[in-house]
C-alpha positions as CSV (number, residue, x, y, z in Angstrom):
1,M,-13.4,-9.1,35.2
2,K,-12.9,-5.4,34.9
3,R,-11.9,-4.0,31.5
4,I,-8.8,-1.9,31.4
5,S,-8.8,1.2,29.3
6,P,-5.9,1.8,26.8
7,R,-4.6,4.6,29.0
8,E,-4.6,2.4,32.1
9,A,-2.9,-0.4,30.1
10,R,-0.1,2.0,29.1
11,R,0.4,3.1,32.7
12,L,0.6,-0.5,33.9
13,M,3.1,-1.4,31.2
14,Q,5.3,1.6,32.1
15,R,5.3,0.6,35.7
16,M,6.4,-2.9,34.7
17,G,9.2,-1.4,32.6
18,M,7.6,-2.1,29.2
19,E,7.5,0.2,26.3
20,V,5.3,-0.4,23.2
21,E,5.9,1.3,19.9
22,E,4.2,0.9,16.6
23,V,6.5,0.9,13.6
24,Q,5.2,2.9,10.6
25,G,5.9,2.5,6.9
26,I,6.5,-1.3,6.7
27,E,5.4,-2.7,3.4
28,E,6.1,-6.4,4.0
29,V,7.7,-8.8,6.5
30,L,9.4,-12.0,5.3
31,F,10.0,-15.1,7.3
32,I,12.5,-17.5,5.7
33,M,12.4,-21.1,6.7
34,K,14.1,-24.2,5.2
35,E,11.1,-25.4,3.2
36,K,9.1,-22.2,2.5
37,K,8.9,-18.4,2.9
38,I,6.0,-16.6,4.6
39,I,5.3,-13.1,3.3
40,I,3.1,-10.7,5.2
41,K,2.0,-7.7,3.1
42,N,1.1,-4.4,4.7
43,P,1.6,-5.6,8.3
44,Q,1.0,-3.8,11.6
45,V,4.3,-4.2,13.5
46,M,4.6,-3.4,17.2
47,I,7.9,-3.4,19.2
48,M,7.7,-4.2,22.9
49,K,10.8,-3.4,24.9
50,I,11.1,-5.4,28.1
51,G,14.2,-5.6,30.2
52,G,16.6,-4.6,27.4
53,Q,15.0,-7.1,25.0
54,K,12.8,-6.3,22.0
55,I,9.8,-8.4,21.0
56,Y,8.4,-7.9,17.6
57,Q,4.7,-8.5,17.1
58,V,3.6,-8.8,13.4
59,I,-0.1,-8.7,12.6
60,G,-1.4,-9.3,9.0
61,E,-2.4,-11.8,6.4
62,E,0.2,-14.3,5.4
63,R,1.0,-15.4,1.9
64,E,3.1,-18.6,1.6
65,E,5.8,-18.7,-1.1
66,R,7.5,-22.0,-1.9
67,E,11.2,-21.9,-2.7
68,E,11.7,-22.0,-6.4
69,E,14.1,-24.6,-7.7
70,K,17.4,-23.2,-8.8
71,I,18.0,-24.1,-12.4
72,E,21.5,-25.0,-13.5
73,I,22.5,-22.9,-16.5
74,P,25.3,-24.4,-18.5
75,E,28.3,-22.2,-19.1
76,E,28.1,-22.8,-22.8
77,D,24.6,-21.2,-22.8
78,I,25.8,-18.2,-21.0
79,Q,28.7,-17.7,-23.4
80,L,26.4,-18.2,-26.4
81,V,24.0,-15.5,-25.1
82,A,26.9,-13.1,-24.3
83,A,28.4,-13.6,-27.8
84,Q,25.0,-13.2,-29.6
85,T,24.1,-10.0,-27.8
86,G,27.5,-8.4,-27.2
87,K,26.8,-8.2,-23.5
88,S,28.9,-9.3,-20.6
89,I,28.9,-12.8,-19.1
90,E,27.2,-11.5,-15.9
91,E,24.4,-9.8,-18.0
92,A,23.9,-13.0,-20.0
93,R,23.7,-15.1,-16.8
94,R,21.1,-12.7,-15.2
95,A,19.1,-12.8,-18.4
96,L,19.1,-16.6,-18.5
97,E,18.1,-16.7,-14.8
98,T,15.3,-14.3,-15.5
99,T,14.1,-16.4,-18.4
100,K,14.6,-19.7,-16.5
101,G,17.3,-20.9,-19.0
102,D,15.5,-20.0,-22.2
103,I,18.3,-18.9,-24.6
104,A,16.0,-17.3,-27.2
105,Q,14.1,-15.3,-24.6
106,A,17.4,-14.2,-22.9
107,I,18.7,-12.9,-26.3
108,I,15.5,-11.1,-27.0
109,L,15.5,-9.6,-23.5
110,L,19.1,-8.3,-23.8
111,T,18.7,-7.0,-27.3
112,S,15.4,-5.2,-26.7
113,K,16.9,-2.9,-24.0
């Protein structure tokens, strides 16, 4: 079988109505599924346009990321952190989410800023 040069391949694709374009500057691609996430860092991404449709081709090494369990933070804990730090309820909630519900760490986090 005869090898096709990149130039010939581009000409053939143009005749068939295909356009191929590389997308620059992409740092990561994230695929979100029910059970897991797949993250591809520093990918090479190509867009092929065929008949009004776009096909994205992603090339790179995958890194799987399991869904973290959402922790339930009691409203009393949020109010306690807000009262102890003088911060808003939302700031207290975010601090508790960051510290995975640890009240002492959340207070330290908010008072050290």
